C-alpha positions in Angstrom: -77.5 -117.8 -11.2 -78.0 -115.4 -14.1 -79.1 -112.7 -11.8 -76.2 -113.2 -9.7 -74.0 -113.0 -12.8 -75.7 -109.9 -13.9 -75.2 -108.2 -10.5 -71.6 -109.0 -10.3 -71.0 -107.8 -13.9 -72.7 -104.5 -13.0 -70.6 -104.2 -9.7 -67.3 -104.9 -11.6 -68.3 -102.5 -14.4 -69.2 -99.8 -11.9 -65.7 -100.5 -10.0 -63.9 -100.2 -13.2 -65.5 -96.8 -14.2 -64.7 -95.4 -10.6 -61.0 -96.7 -11.0 -60.6 -95.2 -14.5 -62.1 -91.8 -13.2 -59.7 -91.8 -10.2 -56.7 -92.6 -12.3 -57.7 -90.1 -15.0 -57.6 -87.4 -12.2 -54.0 -87.9 -11.4 -52.0 -84.7 -11.7 -49.2 -84.2 -14.2 -46.6 -84.3 -11.5 -48.1 -87.6 -10.2 -47.9 -89.1 -13.7 -44.2 -88.2 -14.0 -43.5 -89.7 -10.7 -45.3 -92.9 -11.8 -43.1 -93.3 -15.0 -40.0 -92.7 -12.8 -40.8 -95.4 -10.3 -41.9 -97.9 -13.1 -38.3 -97.6 -14.4 -36.8 -97.7 -11.1 -38.8 -100.5 -10.1 -37.8 -102.6 -12.8 -34.0 -102.0 -12.2 -34.5 -102.7 -8.4 -36.4 -105.8 -9.4 -33.0 -107.0 -10.7 -31.2 -105.9 -7.7 -33.5 -107.6 -5.2 -33.1 -111.0 -6.9 -29.4 -111.0 -7.8 -27.5 -108.9 -5.2 -27.7 -111.8 -2.4 -26.5 -114.3 -5.0 -23.7 -111.9 -6.1 -22.4 -111.7 -2.4 -22.7 -115.3 -2.0 -20.9 -115.8 -5.2 -17.9 -114.0 -3.8 -17.5 -116.6 -1.0 -19.4 -114.9 1.6 -22.3 -116.5 3.8 -25.7 -115.6 4.9 -24.6 -113.9 8.1 -22.6 -111.4 6.0 -25.7 -110.9 4.0 -27.7 -110.2 7.2 -25.0 -107.6 8.3 -25.2 -105.9 4.9 -29.0 -105.6 5.2 -28.7 -104.4 8.7 -26.2 -101.8 7.7 -28.6 -100.4 5.1 -31.6 -100.4 7.4 -29.8 -99.2 10.5 -28.7 -96.2 8.5 -32.4 -95.6 7.2 -33.6 -95.9 10.8 -31.1 -93.3 12.1 -31.2 -90.8 9.3 -34.9 -90.9 8.6 -36.0 -88.2 11.1 -33.4 -85.7 10.2 -34.2 -86.2 6.5 -37.8 -85.4 7.2 -36.6 -81.9 8.1 -34.2 -81.7 5.3 -37.0 -82.6 2.7 -39.1 -79.7 4.0 -36.1 -77.4 3.3 -34.8 -78.6 -0.1 -38.3 -79.6 -1.4 -39.8 -83.0 -2.5 -38.3 -82.9 -6.0 -34.7 -82.4 -5.1 -35.2 -85.0 -2.4 -36.5 -87.5 -4.9 -33.5 -86.6 -7.4 -30.9 -87.0 -4.9 -32.3 -90.3 -3.4 -32.7 -91.9 -6.7 -29.3 -90.9 -7.9 -27.7 -92.1 -4.8 -29.3 -95.6 -5.2 -27.4 -95.8 -8.6 -24.2 -94.6 -7.3 -24.2 -97.2 -4.4 -24.8 -100.2 -6.8 -22.2 -99.0 -9.2 -19.5 -98.8 -6.4 -20.5 -102.2 -5.2 -20.0 -103.6 -8.6 -16.6 -101.8 -9.4 -15.0 -102.5 -5.9 -16.5 -105.7 -4.5 -15.2 -106.0 -0.9 -16.8 -106.2 2.6 -15.7 -102.5 3.6 -17.1 -101.2 0.2 -20.2 -103.3 0.7 -20.8 -101.9 4.1 -20.1 -98.4 3.1 -22.4 -98.4 0.1 -25.2 -100.2 1.8 -25.1 -97.4 4.4 -25.2 -94.9 1.4 -28.0 -97.0 0.1 -29.9 -96.6 3.2 -29.5 -92.8 3.2 -30.6 -92.7 -0.5 -33.7 -95.0 -0.1 -34.7 -93.2 3.1 -34.4 -89.7 1.4 -36.5 -90.7 -1.7 -38.8 -92.9 0.5 -39.6 -90.2 3.0 -40.3 -87.7 0.4 -42.8 -90.0 -1.5 -45.7 -89.6 1.2 -45.7 -85.9 1.3 -45.2 -85.5 -2.4 -48.1 -88.0 -3.2 -50.3 -86.0 -0.7 -49.5 -82.6 -2.2 -50.1 -83.7 -5.8 -53.5 -85.3 -5.2 -57.0 -84.5 -4.0 -59.0 -86.5 -1.4 -61.0 -88.7 -3.9 -58.2 -90.1 -5.8 -55.5 -90.0 -3.1 -56.0 -93.7 -1.8 -55.8 -94.6 -5.6 -52.7 -92.9 -6.3 -50.8 -94.3 -3.2 -52.0 -97.8 -4.2 -51.4 -97.4 -7.9 -47.9 -96.0 -7.3 -47.3 -99.0 -5.2 -48.9 -101.6 -7.7 -47.1 -100.1 -10.6 -43.8 -100.3 -8.7 -44.5 -104.0 -7.9 -45.5 -104.8 -11.6 -42.1 -103.2 -12.7 -40.3 -105.2 -10.1 -42.0 -108.4 -11.4 -40.4 -107.5 -14.8 -37.1 -106.8 -13.5 -37.0 -110.1 -11.4 -38.4 -112.2 -14.3 -35.7 -110.9 -16.8 -33.1 -110.9 -14.0 -33.4 -114.4 -13.5 -32.1 -115.1 -16.8 -29.4 -112.3 -17.0 -26.8 -114.3 -15.2 -27.1 -117.1 -17.9 -26.9 -114.6 -20.8 -24.0 -112.8 -19.4 -22.1 -115.9 -18.3 -22.6 -117.3 -22.0 -21.3 -114.0 -23.6 -18.4 -113.8 -21.2 -17.5 -117.6 -21.2 -18.0 -118.0 -17.4 -20.3 -119.8 -15.2 -23.8 -118.3 -14.7 -23.2 -118.6 -11.0 -20.0 -116.6 -11.0 -19.4 -113.3 -9.6 -18.7 -111.8 -13.0 -22.0 -112.9 -14.6 -23.8 -111.5 -11.5 -21.9 -108.3 -11.4 -22.5 -107.7 -15.1 -26.3 -108.3 -14.6 -26.3 -105.7 -11.8 -24.7 -103.3 -14.0 -27.9 -102.7 -15.9 -29.5 -101.3 -12.7 -27.2 -98.2 -13.1 -28.6 -97.6 -16.4 -32.2 -97.9 -15.2 -31.7 -95.6 -12.4 -30.3 -92.9 -14.8 -33.3 -93.2 -17.0 -35.6 -93.0 -14.1 -34.2 -89.7 -13.2 -35.5 -88.0 -16.3 -39.2 -87.8 -15.3 -38.2 -86.4 -12.0 -36.4 -83.5 -13.7 -39.6 -82.6 -15.3 -41.6 -82.5 -12.3 -42.8 -78.9 -11.3 -42.0 -77.8 -7.7 -45.0 -77.1 -5.4 -44.1 -74.1 -3.2 -45.3 -74.5 0.4 -46.3 -71.4 2.3 -43.6 -70.2 4.7 -45.2 -71.3 7.7 -45.4 -74.9 6.5 -41.6 -74.8 6.3 -41.1 -74.2 10.0 -38.8 -76.7 11.6 -40.8 -76.2 14.9 -44.2 -77.5 13.4 -43.3 -81.2 13.5 -42.2 -80.7 17.2 -45.5 -79.1 18.2 -47.5 -81.8 16.5 -45.6 -84.5 18.2 -45.9 -82.9 21.6 -49.8 -82.3 21.1 -50.6 -85.8 19.7 -48.2 -88.3 21.3 -50.9 -91.0 21.6 -52.0 -90.7 18.2 -48.5 -91.1 16.9 -47.6 -94.0 18.9 -50.8 -95.8 17.9 -50.2 -95.0 14.3 -46.6 -96.2 14.4 -46.4 -99.1 16.7 -48.1 -101.8 14.6 -46.0 -101.0 11.6 -42.9 -101.4 14.0 -44.0 -104.9 15.2 -44.6 -106.0 11.6 -41.2 -104.7 10.5 -39.4 -106.8 13.1 -41.2 -109.9 11.8 -40.7 -109.0 8.1 -37.0 -108.5 8.5 -36.5 -112.1 9.8 -37.7 -113.7 6.4 -38.5 -111.3 3.6 -34.8 -110.2 2.8 -33.9 -113.9 2.5 -36.6 -115.4 0.5 -34.5 -116.0 -2.6 -32.0 -117.9 -0.3 -34.9 -119.7 1.1 -36.2 -120.9 -2.2 -32.6 -122.0 -3.2 -31.5 -123.7 -0.1 -34.8 -125.3 1.1 -36.4 -126.1 -2.2 -33.3 -126.4 -4.4 -34.5 -123.9 -7.1 -32.2 -122.4 -9.8 -31.8 -118.7 -10.3 -34.1 -118.6 -13.3 -36.8 -120.4 -11.4 -36.5 -118.2 -8.4 -36.5 -115.1 -10.7 -39.8 -116.4 -12.3 -41.2 -117.0 -8.8 -40.3 -113.5 -7.6 -41.7 -112.0 -11.0 -45.1 -113.6 -10.5 -45.0 -112.8 -6.7 -44.4 -109.2 -7.4 -47.2 -109.3 -10.0 -49.6 -110.8 -7.5 -48.5 -108.1 -5.0 -49.2 -105.4 -7.7 -52.5 -106.9 -8.5 -53.4 -106.8 -4.7 -52.3 -103.2 -4.4 -54.4 -102.3 -7.5 -57.6 -103.8 -6.0 -57.0 -102.2 -2.4 -58.3 -98.8 -3.1 -61.6 -100.1 -4.3 -62.0 -102.1 -1.2 -60.8 -99.4 1.0 -63.4 -97.1 -0.5 -66.2 -99.5 0.0 -65.4 -101.2 3.3 -62.9 -98.6 5.0 -59.2 -98.3 5.2 -58.7 -100.0 8.6 -61.0 -102.9 7.8 -58.9 -103.4 4.6 -55.7 -103.6 6.7 -57.1 -105.8 9.5 -58.7 -108.4 7.1 -56.1 -108.6 4.5 -53.2 -109.1 7.0 -55.2 -111.5 9.1 -56.0 -113.6 6.0 -52.2 -113.6 5.1 -51.1 -115.5 8.2 -52.2 -119.0 7.3 -50.4 -118.7 3.9 -47.4 -117.6 5.6 -47.3 -120.7 7.9 -47.8 -122.8 4.5 -44.9 -121.0 2.8 -42.5 -121.6 5.7 -43.3 -125.2 6.7 -44.6 -126.8 3.4 -42.3 -129.6 2.3 -43.5 -129.1 -1.3 -42.2 -126.3 -3.5 -45.5 -125.8 -5.5 -47.5 -125.4 -2.4 -45.1 -123.1 -0.8 -44.8 -121.1 -4.0 -48.8 -120.7 -4.2 -48.7 -119.6 -0.5 -45.9 -117.0 -1.4 -48.1 -115.6 -4.1 -51.2 -115.2 -2.0 -49.5 -114.1 1.2 -47.6 -111.4 -0.8 -50.7 -110.1 -2.2 -52.8 -110.1 1.0 -50.1 -108.8 3.3 -48.9 -106.0 1.3 -52.2 -104.7 -0.5 -53.0 -102.8 2.8 -49.6 -100.9 2.9 -50.4 -97.9 0.7 -54.1 -97.9 2.2 -52.6 -97.5 5.6 -50.1 -95.0 4.5 -52.7 -92.9 3.1 -54.6 -93.1 6.4 -51.7 -92.1 8.4 -50.9 -89.1 6.1 -54.5 -88.0 6.4 -54.1 -87.7 10.2 -51.4 -84.9 10.1 -51.4 -81.4 9.0 -49.3 -80.5 6.0 -46.3 -79.2 7.7 -45.9 -82.2 9.8 -46.1 -84.8 7.0 -42.6 -85.2 6.4 -41.8 -85.8 10.0 -44.6 -88.5 10.4 -43.3 -90.1 7.0 -40.0 -90.2 8.7 -41.3 -91.8 11.8 -43.2 -94.2 9.4 -39.8 -95.0 7.7 -38.2 -95.5 11.0 -40.8 -98.1 12.1 -40.6 -99.8 8.9 -36.8 -100.0 8.9 -36.3 -100.7 12.6 -37.1 -104.5 12.2 -35.2 -104.6 8.9 -32.3 -103.0 10.6 -31.7 -105.7 13.3 -33.9 -108.6 12.4 -31.6 -109.7 9.3 -28.6 -110.2 11.3 -30.5 -112.2 14.0 -32.1 -114.0 11.3 -28.8 -114.8 9.4 -27.5 -116.4 12.7 -30.7 -118.5 13.1 -30.4 -119.8 9.4 -26.6 -120.7 9.9 -27.3 -122.7 13.0 -31.1 -123.8 12.9 -32.4 -123.2 9.6 -35.5 -121.2 8.5 -38.3 -122.5 10.7 -37.8 -120.5 13.9 -37.6 -117.4 11.7 -40.9 -118.0 10.2 -42.7 -118.9 13.6 -41.4 -115.8 15.3 -42.8 -113.7 12.3 -46.2 -115.4 12.5 -46.4 -114.5 16.1 -45.4 -110.7 15.6 -47.7 -110.2 12.7 -50.6 -111.6 14.9 -49.8 -109.1 17.4 -49.6 -106.1 15.1 -53.0 -107.1 13.7 -54.6 -107.2 17.1 -53.3 -103.7 17.7 -54.7 -102.4 14.5 -58.2 -104.1 15.4 -58.1 -102.8 19.1 -57.3 -99.2 18.4 -58.7 -98.3 15.0 -61.4 -100.7 14.2 -63.1 -102.0 17.5 -62.8 -98.9 19.4 -62.7 -96.4 16.5 -59.8 -94.6 18.0 -58.7 -92.3 15.2 -57.2 -88.9 15.1 -59.2 -86.4 13.5 -58.5 -86.2 9.7 -57.9 -82.7 8.4 -59.8 -81.6 5.3 -58.3 -82.8 2.0 -55.6 -80.4 0.6 
């Protein structure tokens, strides 16, 4: 037993040492980006928790929520590919600045002018803004990292964002009560929610400061050619379809349930805003922990192995989350499912980015974004209808089936048959 302990301790110390070395190697630009997403993540944690409740407090139902989520994600789906070319032209830094600023503007307008037309218009604008910064992220991280720390940077950035999100959700769960008390209104009133959401705008403004300090990396002129992505797509249609299709299937399932988890815990398990905020905070922290561990596992066992195993293990916990009659069991399943299902995302994103040449990365990142948002664009409206008429259980069942299909695709195409695009040398 003592030998096992010593062996485990040596392994843990070695892994910690490697992790420290990889993080220490992050470039100054990468560190500034990490600071920005930490502040933005905290702000968006508040948004993620409270916006649905804000809309419901105005007298709208879950079907309206589904339509708003659809408006944002349909926009992201449509605009992602054109933005990929725009990002190559205006640069990664300006793309991150404009995208982040757009998020703050959209939230501010929905607070100042709450109405269905404004919600729809600003959710469209939010979709454009999130797509601009989201598509720019992958190429930016690739260009500001080297091969040995690249997977760590992708995973660390996602983990740091989730940790910050957990802080925002935890604090956000108490904000309506605080503002309600200060303003002399109910904690579930629209005024309490809108006052809480106003802090997001301040957070977004602060997150812009580190981005301003980023130094531009100038690409060679041939890497800015608008024809290069078309050439890559023409030469590698099979590779692209296999890289993107499993993410597309997963997004369709995720869009049925994930945008409504706060509504699920309120309506099915009768939880309060503060309880849901605490649940979301710990959930994001669990996700962040999984994301932090992912690069160590990927370095030891392989990127695709981590993707397949972690996502497959998450399915039983997804079933437990959706069908358990007890809140405590559902909450535990929620934590474990989040950590397992999402720990592979940055690992797979790194894998995808490594398959393409530098001048095609923005285009492939756009396709990646389109695949992710396709399901979130259409599934929420379908799920909203299902919830109003049948409850949550059909949405969970369909999601489980779709997740299983995508895992089989990952396994057959990239693990069992080892069908991979030839990775280019690290840049």
